[in-house]
C-alpha positions in Angstrom: 201.3 -82.3 -101.6 200.4 -81.9 -97.9 202.2 -79.3 -95.9 204.4 -80.5 -93.1 202.4 -81.4 -90.1 199.3 -82.2 -92.2 199.6 -86.0 -92.0 196.1 -87.4 -91.3 195.6 -88.3 -87.7 198.7 -86.6 -86.5 198.7 -83.2 -84.8 201.1 -80.6 -86.3 204.1 -79.5 -84.3 204.3 -76.0 -82.9 206.6 -74.8 -85.6 204.2 -75.7 -88.5 200.7 -75.3 -87.0 200.2 -71.9 -88.5 200.6 -73.3 -91.9 197.6 -75.6 -91.6 195.0 -72.9 -92.3 197.1 -71.6 -95.1 197.4 -75.1 -96.6 193.6 -75.5 -96.2 192.9 -72.2 -97.8 195.2 -72.9 -100.7 193.5 -76.2 -101.2 190.1 -74.5 -101.2 191.4 -71.9 -103.7 192.6 -74.5 -106.1 189.5 -76.6 -105.8 187.3 -73.5 -106.0 189.0 -72.2 -109.2 188.6 -75.6 -110.9 185.0 -75.9 -109.7 184.1 -72.3 -110.8 185.4 -72.9 -114.4 183.7 -76.3 -114.4 180.4 -75.0 -113.2 180.5 -72.1 -115.6 181.1 -74.5 -118.5 178.0 -76.5 -117.4 176.0 -73.3 -117.1 177.0 -72.5 -120.7 175.8 -76.0 -121.7 172.5 -75.5 -119.9 172.0 -72.1 -121.6 172.8 -73.6 -125.0 170.5 -76.5 -124.4 167.6 -74.3 -123.3 168.0 -72.0 -126.3 168.6 -74.6 -128.9 166.2 -77.4 -127.7 163.4 -75.2 -126.6 161.5 -75.3 -123.4 159.7 -78.7 -123.7 162.7 -80.7 -125.0 165.0 -79.0 -122.5 162.5 -80.1 -119.9 162.9 -83.7 -121.1 166.7 -83.4 -120.8 166.4 -82.0 -117.3 164.0 -84.7 -116.3 166.5 -87.4 -117.4 169.3 -85.6 -115.6 167.2 -85.6 -112.4 166.5 -89.4 -112.7 170.2 -90.0 -113.2 171.2 -87.9 -110.2 168.8 -89.7 -108.0 170.1 -93.1 -109.3 173.7 -92.1 -108.6 173.1 -91.9 -104.9 172.8 -95.7 -104.7 176.4 -96.5 -105.9 177.7 -93.5 -103.9 175.9 -94.8 -100.7 178.3 -93.1 -98.3 181.3 -95.1 -99.4 183.3 -91.9 -100.3 182.9 -90.5 -96.8 183.8 -93.9 -95.2 187.0 -94.1 -97.3 188.0 -90.6 -96.4 187.4 -91.3 -92.7 189.3 -94.6 -92.6 192.1 -93.7 -94.9 192.7 -90.3 -93.2 193.4 -92.2 -90.0 195.3 -95.0 -91.7 196.7 -93.9 -95.1 198.3 -97.3 -95.6 194.8 -98.8 -96.1 193.9 -96.5 -99.0 194.6 -98.9 -101.9 192.6 -101.7 -100.2 189.7 -99.3 -99.4 189.7 -97.9 -103.0 189.5 -101.3 -104.5 186.5 -102.2 -102.3 184.9 -98.8 -103.1 185.2 -99.3 -106.9 183.9 -102.9 -106.7 180.8 -101.9 -104.7 180.3 -98.9 -107.0 180.3 -101.1 -110.1 178.0 -103.7 -108.7 175.4 -101.1 -107.6 175.7 -98.9 -110.7 175.0 -101.8 -113.0 172.1 -102.9 -110.8 170.4 -99.5 -110.6 170.9 -98.9 -114.4 169.2 -102.2 -115.2 166.3 -101.4 -113.0 165.9 -97.9 -114.5 166.1 -99.2 -118.0 163.4 -101.7 -117.3 161.1 -99.1 -115.8 161.8 -96.5 -118.5 161.0 -98.9 -121.3 157.8 -100.2 -119.7 156.4 -97.0 -118.4 157.7 -94.4 -120.9 158.9 -92.1 -118.1 160.2 -89.6 -120.6 157.1 -89.5 -122.7 157.8 -89.4 -126.4 161.2 -87.6 -126.0 163.3 -90.8 -126.4 164.1 -93.6 -124.1 167.6 -94.0 -125.6 168.6 -90.4 -124.9 167.3 -90.6 -121.4 169.2 -93.8 -120.6 172.4 -92.3 -122.0 172.1 -89.4 -119.7 171.6 -91.7 -116.7 174.6 -93.7 -117.7 176.7 -90.5 -117.9 175.7 -89.5 -114.4 176.5 -93.0 -113.1 179.9 -92.8 -114.8 180.7 -89.6 -112.9 180.5 -91.5 -109.6 183.8 -93.2 -110.5 185.5 -89.8 -110.7 184.1 -89.1 -107.3 185.6 -92.3 -105.9 189.1 -91.2 -107.0 188.5 -87.7 -105.6 187.6 -89.3 -102.3 191.0 -91.1 -102.3 192.8 -87.9 -103.1 190.9 -86.1 -100.3 192.1 -88.8 -97.8 195.6 -88.1 -98.9 195.0 -84.3 -98.8 196.3 -84.2 -102.4 193.2 -82.9 -104.2 194.5 -80.4 -106.6 195.4 -82.6 -109.5 192.1 -84.5 -109.3 190.4 -81.2 -109.3 192.1 -80.3 -112.5 191.0 -83.7 -114.0 187.5 -83.0 -113.0 187.7 -79.5 -114.6 189.0 -81.0 -117.9 186.1 -83.5 -117.8 183.5 -80.7 -117.4 185.0 -78.5 -120.1 185.2 -81.4 -122.6 181.7 -82.5 -121.8 180.4 -79.0 -122.3 182.3 -78.5 -125.5 181.1 -81.8 -127.0 177.6 -81.1 -126.0 177.6 -77.6 -127.5 179.0 -79.1 -130.8 176.2 -81.6 -130.8 173.6 -79.0 -130.1 174.7 -76.5 -132.7 175.2 -79.5 -135.1 171.4 -79.9 -134.9 171.7 -83.5 -133.6 168.9 -82.9 -131.0 168.4 -84.5 -127.7 170.0 -87.8 -128.7 173.2 -86.1 -129.9 173.4 -84.1 -126.7 173.0 -87.3 -124.6 175.8 -89.1 -126.6 178.2 -86.1 -126.1 177.3 -86.0 -122.4 178.3 -89.6 -121.9 181.5 -89.4 -124.0 182.8 -86.3 -122.2 181.9 -87.6 -118.7 183.8 -90.9 -119.4 187.1 -89.0 -119.7 187.1 -88.2 -115.9 187.3 -91.7 -114.4 189.7 -93.0 -117.1 192.2 -90.1 -116.5 191.9 -90.3 -112.7 192.6 -94.1 -112.8 195.8 -93.5 -114.8 196.9 -90.8 -112.5 196.3 -92.9 -109.3 198.3 -95.7 -110.8 201.3 -93.5 -111.7 201.4 -92.0 -108.3 201.4 -95.4 -106.5 197.9 -95.3 -105.2 196.1 -97.6 -107.6 193.4 -99.9 -106.1 194.9 -103.1 -104.7 192.6 -105.6 -106.3 194.5 -108.5 -104.7 193.3 -107.3 -101.3 189.7 -107.5 -102.4 187.7 -110.0 -100.3 184.2 -110.7 -99.1 185.3 -109.9 -95.5 186.8 -106.6 -96.7 183.6 -105.6 -98.5 181.5 -106.5 -95.5 183.8 -104.3 -93.4 183.6 -101.5 -95.9 179.8 -101.6 -95.8 179.6 -101.7 -92.0 178.0 -98.5 -90.8 177.6 -97.0 -94.3 173.9 -97.6 -94.4 173.3 -94.6 -92.2 175.3 -92.3 -94.5 173.9 -94.0 -97.6 170.2 -93.6 -96.6 170.8 -90.1 -95.4 172.5 -89.3 -98.8 169.6 -90.9 -100.7 167.1 -88.9 -98.7 169.1 -85.7 -99.3 169.3 -86.3 -103.0 165.6 -87.0 -103.2 165.2 -83.7 -101.4 167.4 -82.0 -104.0 165.7 -83.5 -107.1 162.2 -84.6 -106.2 160.8 -81.2 -107.0 161.7 -81.5 -110.7 160.0 -84.9 -110.9 156.9 -83.7 -109.1 156.6 -80.7 -111.4 156.8 -83.0 -114.4 154.1 -85.2 -112.9 151.8 -82.4 -112.0 152.5 -79.6 -114.4 154.3 -81.1 -117.5 157.6 -80.7 -119.3 157.2 -77.1 -120.1 157.0 -76.1 -116.4 160.0 -78.4 -115.8 162.0 -76.6 -118.5 161.4 -73.2 -116.9 162.1 -74.5 -113.4 165.2 -76.4 -114.5 166.7 -73.3 -116.1 166.1 -71.3 -112.9 167.3 -74.2 -110.7 170.6 -74.2 -112.7 171.4 -70.8 -111.1 171.2 -72.6 -107.7 173.2 -75.6 -108.9 176.0 -73.5 -110.5 177.0 -72.0 -107.1 176.9 -75.2 -105.1 180.5 -76.0 -105.9 181.3 -73.6 -103.0 179.6 -76.0 -100.7 181.4 -79.0 -102.2 184.8 -77.4 -102.1 184.3 -76.2 -98.5 183.3 -79.7 -97.3 186.1 -81.4 -99.3 188.6 -79.0 -97.8 187.6 -79.2 -94.1 186.1 -82.7 -93.7 189.5 -84.6 -93.9 190.7 -82.2 -91.1 187.5 -82.8 -89.1 187.7 -86.6 -89.6 191.4 -86.8 -88.6 190.7 -85.5 -85.1 186.9 -85.2 -84.6 186.9 -83.4 -81.3 183.7 -81.2 -81.0 185.7 -78.0 -80.5 187.8 -78.6 -83.5 184.9 -79.6 -85.7 183.0 -76.5 -84.6 186.0 -74.3 -85.5 186.2 -75.8 -89.0 182.4 -75.5 -89.4 182.5 -71.8 -88.6 185.4 -71.3 -91.1 183.4 -73.2 -93.7 180.2 -71.2 -93.2 182.1 -68.0 -93.4 183.7 -69.0 -96.7 180.3 -70.0 -98.1 178.5 -66.8 -96.8 181.1 -64.6 -98.5 179.9 -66.0 -101.9 176.3 -67.0 -101.3 174.9 -63.9 -99.5 175.9 -61.4 -102.2 174.7 -63.9 -104.9 171.3 -64.0 -103.1 171.1 -60.2 -103.1 171.9 -60.1 -106.9 169.1 -62.6 -107.6 166.6 -60.8 -105.5 167.4 -57.4 -106.9 168.1 -58.3 -110.6 166.7 -61.8 -111.1 164.6 -60.9 -114.1 167.6 -59.3 -115.9 169.8 -62.3 -115.1 167.3 -64.8 -116.6 166.7 -62.6 -119.6 170.4 -62.3 -120.3 171.0 -66.0 -120.0 167.9 -67.7 -121.4 165.7 -65.1 -123.0 162.5 -63.2 -122.2 160.2 -66.3 -122.1 162.3 -67.9 -119.3 162.6 -64.6 -117.5 158.9 -63.7 -117.5 157.9 -67.1 -116.2 160.8 -67.8 -114.0 161.5 -64.6 -112.0 159.1 -65.5 -109.1 160.7 -69.0 -108.9 164.1 -67.4 -108.7 163.1 -65.1 -105.9 162.1 -68.0 -103.7 165.2 -70.1 -104.7 167.7 -67.2 -104.0 168.3 -68.1 -100.4 168.6 -71.8 -101.1 172.4 -71.9 -102.0 173.4 -70.6 -98.5 170.8 -72.8 -96.7 172.0 -75.8 -98.7 175.6 -75.0 -98.0 175.1 -74.8 -94.3 173.2 -78.0 -94.2 175.7 -79.8 -96.5 178.6 -78.8 -94.2 176.7 -79.6 -91.1 176.0 -83.1 -92.5 179.7 -83.7 -92.8 180.4 -82.2 -89.4 177.9 -84.5 -87.7 179.5 -87.7 -89.2 183.2 -86.6 -88.7 183.4 -89.0 -85.8 181.5 -91.8 -87.6 178.0 -92.5 -88.8 175.1 -91.5 -86.6 171.3 -91.8 -86.9 171.0 -88.1 -86.1 172.1 -87.3 -89.7 169.4 -89.6 -91.0 166.8 -88.2 -88.7 167.5 -84.6 -89.9 167.3 -85.5 -93.6 164.1 -87.5 -93.2 162.4 -84.6 -91.3 163.4 -82.2 -94.1 162.2 -84.6 -96.8 158.9 -85.2 -95.1 158.3 -81.5 -95.0 159.3 -81.1 -98.7 157.1 -83.9 -100.0 154.1 -82.8 -98.0 154.3 -79.2 -99.1 155.0 -80.1 -102.7 152.1 -82.4 -102.9 149.8 -79.7 -101.7 151.2 -76.7 -103.4 152.7 -77.7 -106.8 149.4 -78.7 -108.4 148.2 -75.1 -107.8 151.3 -73.0 -107.9 153.8 -75.1 -110.0 157.4 -74.2 -109.9 157.0 -71.2 -107.6 155.7 -73.6 -104.9 158.7 -76.0 -105.5 161.1 -73.1 -105.2 159.6 -71.9 -101.9 159.5 -75.5 -100.5 163.1 -76.1 -101.5 164.5 -73.1 -99.5 162.3 -73.8 -96.5 163.3 -77.5 -96.5 167.0 -76.7 -96.5 166.5 -74.2 -93.6 164.8 -76.9 -91.6 167.5 -79.5 -92.5 170.3 -77.2 -91.5 168.6 -76.3 -88.2 168.0 -79.9 -87.3 171.5 -81.0 -88.1 173.1 -78.3 -86.0 170.7 -78.9 -83.1 171.0 -82.7 -83.1 174.7 -82.7 -83.8 175.7 -80.2 -81.1 177.2 -82.9 -78.9 179.5 -84.1 -81.8 180.2 -80.8 -83.6 179.4 -78.1 -81.1 177.2 -75.1 -81.9 178.7 -72.9 -84.6 178.4 -69.2 -84.0 176.4 -68.5 -87.1 175.9 -64.8 -86.5 179.6 -64.2 -86.2 180.4 -66.3 -89.3 178.0 -64.5 -91.6 178.4 -61.0 -90.2 181.0 -59.8 -92.7 179.1 -61.0 -95.7 175.8 -59.7 -94.4 177.1 -56.2 -93.8 178.9 -56.0 -97.2 175.9 -57.4 -99.0 173.6 -54.7 -97.5 175.9 -52.0 -98.8 176.0 -53.7 -102.2 172.3 -53.4 -102.5 172.6 -49.7 -103.4 174.1 -50.2 -106.9 171.8 -53.2 -107.6 168.7 -51.2 -106.8 169.8 -48.2 -108.9 168.2 -47.7 -112.3 171.3 -48.9 -114.2 171.7 -51.6 -116.8 172.4 -55.1 -115.3 176.1 -55.4 -116.0 177.2 -52.0 -114.7 175.0 -52.5 -111.6 176.5 -55.9 -110.8 180.1 -54.8 -111.4 179.7 -51.7 -109.2 178.1 -53.9 -106.5 181.1 -56.2 -106.6 183.5 -53.3 -106.3 181.6 -52.1 -103.3 181.2 -55.5 -101.7 184.8 -56.7 -101.7 186.3 -53.8 -99.6 183.4 -53.8 -97.2 183.8 -57.5 -96.7 187.5 -57.1 -96.1 186.9 -54.3 -93.6 184.3 -56.1 -91.5 186.3 -59.3 -91.6 189.4 -57.5 -90.4 187.3 -56.2 -87.4 185.5 -59.4 -86.6 188.0 -62.1 -87.5 191.4 -60.6 -88.5 193.0 -64.0 -88.6 191.1 -64.8 -91.8 192.7 -61.8 -93.5 196.1 -63.0 -92.5 195.4 -66.5 -93.9 194.1 -64.9 -97.1 197.2 -62.7 -97.6 199.5 -65.6 -97.0 197.5 -67.9 -99.2 197.9 -65.4 -102.1 201.5 -64.9 -101.4 201.1 -61.3 -100.1 202.6 -61.9 -96.7 205.6 -63.6 -95.2 205.2 -67.3 -95.1 205.8 -68.8 -91.6 
């Protein structure tokens, strides 16, 4: 439930304004907890697949997953952001907008799946690893876009917690079924079937929940005029999203084309350590974007951007330090010596990518808070052009190491372009101030990580050092964040 004064499009009164950051922080905490558990379950799935399937077959699985993720951008196409924007301002339109969103999603999902099935069968994109398994994985990723549609509706209502739990159950079930399939020696095909079955639970459960809470899609309102109106302006967000997803996944495809499935398997295992943490970016954006979109004034958008960057830096910067200092040990612990020996250099170059991705992801939301703009598309095209150019030149010679370097550099360029081009809409966030507490605390935490200790004691000690240092610097730089944190956790008096 939204806190008083949190109605979309309506400023809070003086008596309840202090509760807005607390409500926002609690939403972030709930979403974050669900996403952490969900991402960890998928990491366990990845580790299990890498160990059971072997490097080459795990590479085939990762290749199909990359194809599916790219394909899913087409039915997503910026509709979720559009629904959040319009329903945040006019909640009474949510059921109509949700019906249009689901209709467009179905049409585009079926279309893109048919095209991929035709290409896959005719060109053997997955080699001899099985067309059926690859297509099942693609279908599972497309199915997940329906869960995202319902999550967008919940975000517009600022009632995201239950949908977050549904998403968590979906992830846990998917990981559980996949592990059973793997250890049941059913191979890549069994893994693909389990992946599809587990993923299908999410949209089915979300649909039942939305109906019971009175926000089921209003299919009677569906009309050609309504679909045209829904699509108006989404092409900018859709193309930008497509470009961004190509930027996110094209390295895996190019490694497969230039270096083969074995190199894909090593890179995909390393890349999972990047993907596992990106929930922080998603949670941050889902938490603050409805607030940005409700009243998209530049000063307000800048303030929420700074808060979001600070939240992400508190997680991503120490994570980067751990991967730099103990990357080989982390890979060895998760995947084994073969992955560690060949993947440590890739991991070192990928380590900064989570924070750079997070800043660019949040900036892409901030720049469209007031509506679609070509500046978002310009930024993403610039980053993609850089990525493709460097990958074409470097991957044939340096393989996954080149892809890792190019990924981090591309997200840095993307974030810088978004912030610069979006300054009139979203202001210029004070980046140094936002990341100062995490930077100072991470520097102190380097001590235990560089000590000649085993991995686990070193990481635990670093965490014990990092947290109080972060709290101390945050109290000095931005004491209001400490107040919000205490009230969020129930340690202080609620206003």
